[in-house]
C-alpha positions, 0 to 999 in steps of 0.5 A: 500500500502506498502511503501519503496523499494523492498529488498531481503536478503538470509540467509544461516544456516550451521551446522554439523561436519567436520574434515576439518578446512575449510569446503566447502561452496556452492556458493550462487547465487544472489536472483532473484527479480523484477527489472527495465530493459532497463531504459533510459535515465540516463541523459537528456541533458537539460530541456524540452521534454524527453521520459522515457522508461523501462520494469519491469523484473520478477524474472523469467527474463520475462517482466512483462505484467500483471497488476491489472486493474479496478476502483480505483488508485491501478492499473497499474503503478504509475510513480513518478519523484521527484527532489532531493531537493523536489521542483519538482514532476511529476506524471503519470500513463503511458500506458504499451505496450503488451510486457511490455515496458513503454514509457512516455513523460516527460517535465522537467522544472528544471535541476538537479538530480531526483529520478524516482520511479515506483510504481507497481501493478502486477497481477501475482501469487505469486507477492506482492500486490504492490512494488516500484522500482527506478532509478536516472537520471540527467537533464543537467543545473546548479543545485541549491538546494532549501531549504525546506520551513518550514510548513505553513497551507496555500498554493496558487497555480495558484490562488487556495487556499489550507488550511491544518489543522493538528493534534497536532502531527504526529507519525510514523506508526500512522494513522492520518487525515489531512483536506484540504479546497480548493477554486478556483480563484473565491473564490468558493469551488472546486468540485473534479473530479476523476483523476488517480482513486481517487479524490485526491492523497497525495504523500509523500517523506522524505527529504534527504532519499527520502523515499516514501508513497502514499495515496488517497482520495476515492469518490463514483466512486473511490473505493479501495483507502485504504493504508496499512502499516503493520497492520495499514490502512488509507483511505481518504474521501471527507468531504463536498464541497471543503474539503478533509480528507487526510489519513497519515500513514508515516513509519519513523520519519523525515521531509516529503514533502506532494504533495497534487494533485487534479483536477478541471475543467480539470486542475491538481493542486499540493499543497506542504506542509512540515510535521514533523513526530516525 
C-alpha cells in the first residue's frame, strides 16, 4: 500500500523561436484527479452521534462505484478519523451505496479538530492500486491538546495487556518487525479473530504532519495483507498464541503514533504506542 496523499503536478516544456518578446502561452487547465465530493459535515456541533457522508469523484467527474472486493483488508474503503493531537482514532470500513455515496455513523467522544482520511481501493482501469484522500472537520467543545506520551513497551487497555518489543532502531523506508504479546483480563493469551480482513491492523500517523501508513497482520483466512512502499514490502504474521509480528515500513523520519487494533471475543481493542523513526 502506498502511503501519503494523492498529488498531481503538470509540467509544461516550451521551446522554439519567436520574434515576439512575449510569446503566447496556452492556458493550462487544472489536472483532473480523484477527489472527495459532497463531504459533510465540516463541523459537528458537539460530541456524540454524527453521520459522515461523501462520494469519491473520478477524474472523469463520475462517482466512483467500483471497488476491489474479496478476502483480505485491501478492499473497499478504509475510513480513518484521527484527532489532531493523536489521542483519538476511529476506524471503519463503511458500506458504499450503488451510486457511490458513503454514509457512516460516527460517535465522537472528544471535541476538537480531526483529520478524516479515506483510504481507497478502486477497481477501475487505469486507477492506482490504492490512494488516500482527506478532509478536516471540527467537533464543537473546548479543545485541549494532549501531549504525546513518550514510548513505553507496555500498554493496558480495558484490562488487556499489550507488550511491544522493538528493534534497536527504526529507519525510514526500512522494513522492520515489531512483536506484540497480548493477554486478556484473565491473564490468558488472546486468540485473534479476523476483523476488517486481517487479524490485526497497525495504523500509523506522524505527529504534527499527520502523515499516514497502514499495515496488517495476515492469518490463514486473511490473505493479501502485504504493504508496499516503493520497492520495499512488509507483511505481518501471527507468531504463536497471543503474539503478533507487526510489519513497519514508515516513509519519513519523525515521531509516529502506532494504533495497534485487534479483536477478541467480539470486542475491538486499540493499543497506542509512540515510535521514533530516525
